[in-house]
C-alpha positions as CSV (number, residue, x, y, z in Angstrom):
1,M,-3.0,14.4,-5.7
2,G,0.8,13.9,-5.1
3,D,2.8,10.8,-4.5
4,I,2.7,9.2,-1.1
5,L,6.0,9.5,0.7
6,Y,7.2,7.1,3.5
7,N,9.9,8.1,5.9
8,E,10.3,4.9,7.9
9,S,11.1,1.3,6.8
10,V,11.4,-1.8,8.9
11,A,12.3,-5.3,7.6
12,I,9.4,-7.7,8.0
13,T,10.0,-11.1,9.7
14,T,7.2,-13.4,8.5
15,S,5.2,-15.3,11.2
16,D,2.0,-17.1,11.4
17,T,1.3,-15.9,15.0
18,V,3.3,-12.8,15.8
19,D,1.9,-9.5,14.6
20,L,4.0,-6.6,13.6
21,P,4.5,-3.9,16.2
22,R,1.9,-1.6,14.3
23,L,-0.1,-1.6,11.1
24,T,1.8,-0.8,8.0
25,D,1.0,2.0,5.6
26,A,2.4,-0.2,2.8
27,V,4.6,-3.2,2.2
28,W,7.6,-3.2,-0.2
29,V,8.3,-6.5,-1.9
30,G,12.0,-6.7,-2.9
31,G,11.9,-10.3,-4.3
32,A,9.2,-11.8,-6.4
33,G,6.8,-14.3,-5.0
34,I,3.6,-14.7,-3.0
35,V,2.8,-12.5,0.0
36,V,0.3,-13.8,2.5
37,A,-0.8,-10.5,4.1
38,V,-3.1,-10.5,7.2
39,L,-5.2,-7.4,7.0
40,Q,-6.4,-5.2,9.8
41,N,-9.7,-7.2,10.1
42,G,-7.7,-10.5,10.5
43,R,-8.4,-11.8,6.9
44,A,-5.3,-13.4,5.2
45,V,-5.1,-12.5,1.5
46,N,-2.5,-13.9,-1.0
47,F,-0.8,-11.5,-3.4
48,T,1.3,-12.6,-6.3
49,C,4.0,-10.0,-6.5
50,V,6.9,-9.0,-8.8
51,A,10.2,-7.8,-7.5
52,G,10.1,-4.1,-6.6
53,Q,6.3,-4.0,-6.0
54,L,4.6,-1.7,-3.5
55,L,1.5,-3.1,-1.7
56,P,-0.4,-0.1,-0.4
57,L,-2.0,-2.1,2.5
58,R,-2.6,-1.8,6.2
59,V,-1.1,-5.1,7.2
60,K,-0.9,-6.4,10.8
61,R,1.2,-9.5,9.9
62,V,2.7,-11.4,7.0
63,N,2.3,-15.1,7.4
64,A,5.3,-17.3,7.0
65,T,3.3,-20.2,5.6
66,S,3.0,-19.9,1.9
67,T,4.8,-16.5,1.7
68,T,7.6,-17.0,-0.9
69,A,8.4,-13.4,-1.6
70,T,11.6,-12.0,-0.1
71,L,13.1,-8.7,1.1
72,L,9.8,-7.5,2.6
73,N,9.7,-4.1,4.3
74,A,7.0,-2.4,6.3
75,L,6.7,1.2,5.2
76,Y,5.3,4.0,7.4
77,Q,4.5,7.6,7.2
78,T,5.3,9.3,10.5
């Protein structure tokens, strides 16, 4: 099984109400902190991340409240 490659990246603007245009294939965390990811089923989950961490998650939103990580990018395979 090879590495997963992403060929599209979009900066994530955190919001407690506005979903991303589409589900992510993964989230790149550029700056360390907490990411409050809202999964496909609507459940919000907290992840404590280090700088440069990849979260291989299908996320529909990243909540602004309690998210302290920075430089978040939605990654997609197209």
